[in-house]
C-alpha positions in Angstrom: 0.0 0.0 0.0 1.3 3.4 -1.0 1.6 6.4 1.4 -1.2 8.2 -0.4 -3.5 5.2 0.1 -2.7 5.0 3.8 -3.6 8.7 4.3 -6.8 8.1 2.3 -8.0 5.1 4.2 -6.3 5.7 7.6 -6.3 1.9 7.9 -4.5 0.3 10.8 -1.6 -2.1 10.1 -1.6 -5.4 11.9 -0.1 -5.1 15.4 0.1 -8.7 16.7 1.1 -9.5 20.3 3.3 -12.6 20.4 1.8 -15.7 22.0 5.2 -17.3 22.4 5.4 -16.7 26.2 2.0 -18.3 26.8 2.7 -21.2 24.4 6.0 -21.8 26.2 4.2 -22.0 29.5 1.7 -24.5 28.1 4.6 -26.5 26.6 6.3 -26.6 30.0 3.2 -28.3 31.4 2.8 -30.5 28.3 -0.6 -28.8 27.9 -2.0 -30.9 30.7 -3.2 -29.6 34.1 -4.3 -31.3 37.3 -6.0 -29.9 40.4 -4.3 -27.7 43.0 -5.3 -29.2 46.4 -3.5 -28.6 49.8 -0.6 -26.8 48.1 0.1 -29.7 45.7 -0.8 -30.6 42.1 -2.7 -33.8 41.6 -4.6 -35.7 39.0 -8.4 -35.9 39.3 -9.5 -39.1 41.0 -12.4 -39.2 38.5 -9.8 -39.7 35.7 -11.8 -37.5 33.5 -10.4 -34.6 31.4 -11.8 -31.9 29.2 -10.2 -29.4 26.8 -10.0 -25.7 26.8 -9.9 -24.1 23.3 -8.9 -20.8 21.8 -12.2 -19.2 20.6 -10.4 -17.1 18.0 -9.3 -20.1 16.0 -10.8 -23.2 17.5 -7.5 -24.8 18.4 -7.1 -26.8 21.6 -4.9 -25.1 24.2 -4.8 -27.7 27.0 -6.3 -30.8 28.6 -7.9 -30.0 32.0 -8.7 -32.4 34.9 -12.4 -32.7 35.7 -12.9 -32.8 39.5 -15.4 -35.3 40.9 -16.9 -35.8 44.3 -13.8 -37.2 46.0 -11.7 -34.4 44.5 -14.0 -31.7 45.8 -14.1 -33.5 49.2 -10.3 -33.4 49.3 -10.2 -29.7 48.4 -12.8 -28.8 51.0 -11.1 -30.9 53.6 -7.8 -29.2 52.9 -9.4 -25.8 53.2 -11.1 -26.8 56.5 -7.9 -28.0 58.0 -6.0 -24.9 57.0 -8.6 -22.5 58.3 -7.8 -22.3 62.0 -4.1 -21.5 61.5 -4.8 -19.0 58.6 -7.5 -17.3 60.7 -5.1 -17.0 63.7 -2.5 -15.1 61.7 -2.4 -11.4 62.3 -3.8 -9.1 59.6 -0.2 -8.0 58.9 0.9 -11.6 58.3 -1.9 -12.3 55.9 -1.2 -9.0 54.2 2.4 -10.1 53.4 1.1 -13.1 51.4 -1.5 -10.9 49.5 1.2 -8.3 48.8 3.5 -11.1 47.5 0.8 -12.4 45.2 0.2 -8.8 43.9 4.0 -8.5 43.2 4.1 -11.8 41.3 1.0 -10.9 39.3 2.7 -7.7 38.4 5.9 -9.5 37.5 4.1 -11.9 35.2 1.4 -9.5 33.9 2.3 -10.0 30.2 2.0 -13.8 30.5 -1.3 -13.4 32.3 -2.7 -11.0 29.7 -1.7 -13.1 26.7 -2.9 -16.3 28.3 -6.3 -14.7 29.2 -6.7 -13.4 25.6 -5.9 -16.8 24.1 -8.3 -18.7 26.5 -11.1 -16.2 26.5 -11.1 -14.4 23.1 -11.2 -10.9 24.5 -8.7 -8.4 23.0 -5.2 -8.0 24.3 -5.8 -4.3 24.8 -8.5 -5.2 27.4 -6.5 -7.9 29.2 -3.3 -5.9 29.1 -4.7 -2.4 30.0 -7.8 -3.2 32.0 -8.2 -6.7 33.4 -4.7 -7.5 34.7 -3.9 -4.1 36.2 -7.2 -4.3 38.1 -6.4 -7.8 39.3 -3.1 -6.5 40.6 -4.7 -3.5 42.3 -7.2 -5.8 44.0 -4.5 -7.8 45.7 -2.6 -4.7 46.7 -5.7 -3.1 48.0 -6.7 -6.1 50.1 -3.2 -6.5 51.5 -3.7 -3.1 53.0 -7.3 -3.9 54.0 -6.2 -7.1 55.8 -4.1 -5.0 58.2 -7.1 -2.7 59.0 -9.6 -5.5 59.6 -9.4 -5.5 63.4 -9.6 -1.8 63.8 -12.2 -1.0 61.1 -14.3 -4.1 61.3 -13.9 -5.2 65.0 -17.1 -7.3 65.1 -16.5 -9.2 61.8 -14.9 -12.6 61.9 -13.8 -15.1 59.3 -16.5 -17.8 58.7 -14.3 -20.7 57.4 -13.7 -22.4 54.1 -15.7 -20.8 51.3 -16.6 -22.0 47.8 -16.2 -19.6 44.9 -17.5 -20.2 41.4 -16.5 -17.7 38.7 -17.6 -17.1 35.1 -15.7 -17.0 31.8 -16.2 -13.4 30.8 -13.6 -11.9 33.2 -11.8 -15.1 34.5 -8.8 -13.6 36.4 -10.6 -10.4 37.4 -13.4 -12.4 38.9 -10.9 -14.5 40.7 -9.3 -11.5 42.3 -12.7 -10.0 43.3 -13.5 -13.2 45.3 -10.2 -14.6 46.4 -8.4 -11.4 47.6 -11.1 -10.2 50.2 -11.8 -13.8 51.4 -8.1 -14.4 52.1 -7.7 -11.0 53.7 -10.5 -11.6 56.1 -9.0 -14.9 57.2 -11.1 -17.4 55.2 -9.7 -20.3 53.1 -10.9 -20.9 49.6 -12.0 -23.6 47.2 -12.2 -22.0 43.7 -13.8 -23.4 40.6 -13.1 -21.4 37.4 -15.4 -21.7 34.4 -14.7 -24.7 32.3 -14.1 -22.5 29.2 -11.4 -20.4 30.8 -9.4 -22.2 33.5 -5.8 -21.3 32.4 -5.2 -18.0 34.3 -6.6 -19.6 37.4 -4.1 -22.4 37.1 -1.3 -20.0 36.6 -2.5 -18.1 39.7 -2.3 -21.4 41.7 1.3 -21.7 40.6 2.0 -18.3 41.9 0.4 -19.2 45.3 2.8 -22.0 45.5 5.8 -19.8 44.6 5.0 -17.2 47.3 4.7 -19.9 49.9 1.0 -19.5 50.6 0.3 -22.1 53.4 -1.1 -25.4 52.0 -4.9 -25.6 51.9 -5.5 -21.8 52.1 -6.2 -21.7 48.3 -7.4 -24.8 46.5 -8.4 -25.0 42.8 -10.8 -27.6 41.3 -11.6 -27.5 37.6 -14.6 -28.9 35.9 -18.1 -28.3 34.4 -21.3 -27.3 36.2 -21.5 -30.7 38.0 -18.2 -29.8 39.9 -19.8 -26.5 41.0 -22.9 -28.4 42.1 -20.8 -30.6 44.3 -19.3 -27.5 46.0 -22.7 -25.9 46.5 -24.0 -29.0 48.2 -20.9 -29.6 50.4 -21.8 -29.3 54.1 -18.4 -28.1 55.1 -18.3 -25.0 52.9 -19.6 -22.1 55.0 -20.3 -19.8 52.1 -20.8 -19.9 48.3 -19.9 -16.9 46.1 -21.2 -17.3 42.6 -21.1 -15.0 39.5 -22.9 -16.3 36.4 -26.2 -16.9 34.8 -29.6 -16.1 36.5 -30.9 -19.6 35.9 -27.9 -21.2 37.7 -28.2 -18.6 40.5 -31.7 -19.7 41.1 -30.7 -23.3 41.4 -27.9 -22.4 43.9 -30.4 -20.4 46.0 -32.8 -23.3 46.1 -30.0 -25.7 47.0 -28.8 -23.5 49.9 -32.2 -22.3 51.1 -32.5 -24.8 54.0 -28.9 -24.6 55.1 -26.9 -22.1 57.1 -24.6 -21.3 54.2 -24.0 -17.7 53.5 -24.5 -16.8 49.8 -23.4 -14.1 47.4 -24.9 -14.1 43.9 -24.1 -11.7 41.0 -26.3 -12.7 38.1 -27.6 -11.3 34.8 -28.4 -7.8 33.7 -30.2 -5.9 31.0 -29.0 -2.4 31.9 -30.5 0.8 30.5 -28.3 3.5 28.9 -30.4 6.7 28.9 -29.5 9.6 26.7 -31.5 12.9 27.2 -31.8 15.5 24.4 -29.4 17.9 26.2 -26.6 15.3 26.5 -23.2 15.7 24.8 -24.1 13.2 22.1 -20.6 12.4 20.9 -19.5 11.6 24.4 -22.6 9.6 25.0 -22.0 7.5 21.9 -18.4 6.8 22.9 -19.7 5.7 26.3 -22.3 3.5 24.6 -19.7 1.8 22.5 -17.7 0.9 25.6 -20.9 -0.1 27.4 -22.1 -2.7 25.0 -19.3 -3.7 22.7 -16.5 -3.9 25.3 -15.6 -7.6 25.8 -17.9 -8.5 22.9 -20.9 -7.5 25.0 -20.2 -10.4 27.4 -20.6 -8.3 30.5 -23.3 -8.6 33.1 -23.7 -4.9 33.5 -23.4 -4.1 29.8 -25.5 -1.1 28.6 -27.6 -3.4 26.3 -30.8 -1.2 26.3 -30.4 2.2 24.7 -33.2 4.6 25.7 -32.9 7.9 23.8 -35.1 10.9 23.9 -37.3 11.1 20.8 -36.2 14.6 19.7 -32.6 13.4 19.2 -33.2 9.7 18.5 -32.6 10.0 14.7 -29.4 11.9 15.2 -28.1 9.5 17.8 -28.8 6.4 15.7 -27.2 7.9 12.6 -24.0 8.8 14.5 -24.0 5.5 16.2 -24.1 3.6 12.9 -21.2 5.6 11.6 -19.3 4.9 14.8 -20.1 1.2 14.6 -18.9 1.0 11.0 -15.4 2.0 12.3 -15.1 -0.8 14.9 -12.5 -3.4 14.1 -13.4 -7.0 14.8 -10.7 -9.7 14.5 -7.7 -11.5 16.0 -7.8 -10.7 19.8 -4.0 -10.7 19.9 -3.9 -7.8 17.4 -3.5 -4.7 19.6 -5.5 -2.6 17.2 -8.7 -4.6 17.5 -11.8 -3.3 19.2 -13.6 -6.6 19.5 -12.4 -10.2 19.7 -14.1 -13.6 19.6 -17.2 -14.9 21.3 -16.3 -17.4 24.1 -17.6 -20.6 22.4 -19.8 -21.8 19.5 -22.7 -22.6 21.8 -22.7 -19.0 23.0 -22.5 -17.7 19.5 -25.5 -19.9 18.5 -27.5 -18.5 21.5 -26.8 -14.9 20.4 -27.8 -15.7 16.8 -31.0 -17.4 18.0 -32.0 -14.3 19.9 -31.1 -12.0 17.0 -33.3 -14.1 14.8 -36.1 -13.8 17.3 -35.7 -10.0 17.3 -36.2 -10.0 13.5 -39.3 -12.2 13.8 -40.8 -9.7 16.3 -40.4 -6.9 13.7 -37.5 -5.0 15.0 -35.2 -3.3 12.5 -31.7 -4.6 12.5 -28.4 -3.0 11.4 -25.1 -4.9 11.6 -21.5 -4.1 11.1 -20.6 -4.9 7.5 -16.9 -5.6 7.8 -15.3 -9.0 7.1 -15.2 -11.3 10.0 -12.1 -13.5 10.4 -12.3 -17.1 9.1 -11.8 -19.8 11.6 -8.6 -21.7 11.0 -10.1 -25.1 11.9 -13.6 -25.0 10.4 -15.5 -23.4 7.6 -17.4 -20.2 8.4 -16.7 -17.3 10.6 -15.7 -19.1 13.8 -16.6 -17.6 17.1 -17.0 -14.0 15.9 -20.2 -12.1 15.9 -20.7 -8.6 14.2 -21.7 -5.6 16.3 -25.5 -5.4 16.0 -28.1 -2.7 16.6 -31.8 -3.1 16.8 -34.2 -0.2 16.4 -38.0 -0.1 16.5 -38.0 -2.4 19.4 -41.0 -3.0 21.6 -40.4 -2.8 25.3 -42.1 -6.2 25.8 -40.1 -8.0 23.1 -37.8 -10.9 23.8 -34.7 -9.0 22.9 -35.7 -6.1 25.1 -36.2 -8.3 28.1 -33.7 -11.2 27.8 -30.0 -10.9 28.5 -28.3 -11.6 25.2 -24.8 -11.5 26.6 -23.3 -10.6 23.2 -22.5 -7.5 21.1 -26.2 -6.7 20.5 -27.8 -3.4 21.4 -31.6 -2.8 21.4 -32.9 0.8 21.1 -36.1 2.4 22.2 -37.2 6.0 22.5 -39.0 8.1 25.1 -40.5 11.6 25.3 -40.6 12.5 29.0 -38.4 11.9 32.0 -41.1 9.8 33.6 -41.4 7.6 30.5 -37.6 7.1 30.5 -37.7 5.9 34.1 -40.7 3.6 33.4 -38.9 2.0 30.4 -35.6 1.7 32.4 -37.3 -0.1 35.2 -39.4 -2.3 32.9 -37.0 -5.3 33.4 -36.6 -8.3 35.6 -33.0 -7.2 36.2 -31.6 -4.4 38.3 -27.8 -4.5 38.0 -26.7 -1.2 36.5 -27.8 2.0 34.7 -26.3 5.0 33.0 -27.8 8.5 32.7 -26.4 11.0 30.1 -27.4 14.7 30.4 -25.6 18.0 30.6 -28.2 19.0 33.2 -26.8 17.8 36.5 -30.2 18.4 38.3 -32.0 16.2 35.8 -29.4 13.4 36.1 -29.6 13.5 39.9 -33.4 13.6 39.7 -33.5 10.5 37.5 -30.7 8.4 39.0 -32.4 7.6 42.4 -35.5 6.5 40.6 -33.8 3.7 38.7 -34.0 0.3 40.2 -30.4 -0.8 40.0 -27.5 -1.6 42.2 -25.0 0.5 40.2 -26.0 4.0 39.0 -23.7 5.9 36.7 -24.1 9.6 35.8 
């Protein structure tokens, strides 16, 4: 391509991140991983294994052990035996371990970022610049928090071994959200990562061993939903912390309803993104792009419902389409990509089924028209899905009410502030919301009326 053509198209050149470091780590382990129980690596007694694949090209990355009942029992037993001594340590002593983990995460941040991208399909820009730095900050933060536990929370005590089940959309970040505060408070942990994305959790377990974390304080079991069910129903786990689908969350609530287990659930969302006519529209559209197409829309608090005031709706949709056309979808290891791959074929199929349902219901669809990467292993487009916008959507339609968990935005209009609030709250979910207005009084008037846990102005 000549210089004149480059200036005319302003096209980005490929900027690939090398996977060599992650491939070398996989090679060191012969692409086979066991369970991390009581400070040691062991094979699953079930003898079963499953594979984790790269969603960007369909290639197998590694074979992973599938924990059965006896494996979960062993992990819980190790956590239970380690609890009294870990709890008895001073906050300062626990903080030293958390600080050491933070330092090792920081030291190996590039390996973690590349491995996360290969296992999950999200772009290297997200893992490198957002996810991994946040993971590091969580462990640094809770190393300080551990030292203040007695003075700031004098009546709070550790409860014992806890079971933690994390999803595939932010594998290592979700691990840090759950593991760091649990360890800081004096609890011991049995963690199950999502079966699609276990690799960074396995690398984290290695780091636990390297920093000398006492055996049994952190235990890792891998496997599908059945492994998680064994944890949920284990009598010696004092708490279950789960992030994932609403349907599974309901099952966990039912299973723990007649027990004394404590429970934390973070489930689905269908969050409203409200744009008033006096908003800075260009800023709002940039915010919207991040809200719904960040991480391929695989975010529980994604701004997946656009509510725009009728007087500026046409202008917003027109600018949004132009902005969507500039998005780059492709190899997640390319540093210039905006969107990577969907986690797995089954998730891509679910997204497509809901999009087809939206068409049947009469909504108007507009999709990114760029060329999707071809899967290296199979015919077709692999696990990529184009950024998608629906307009003329009924508030009662399937796509307006169901969490799609993909790069799909549904748009509706409103005329008055009351109508905006009514539409925003017309959902079974209540996770997050966003209000865009140049009038701070209007934003502060609307925000408290929105039924959500996280309000953003």
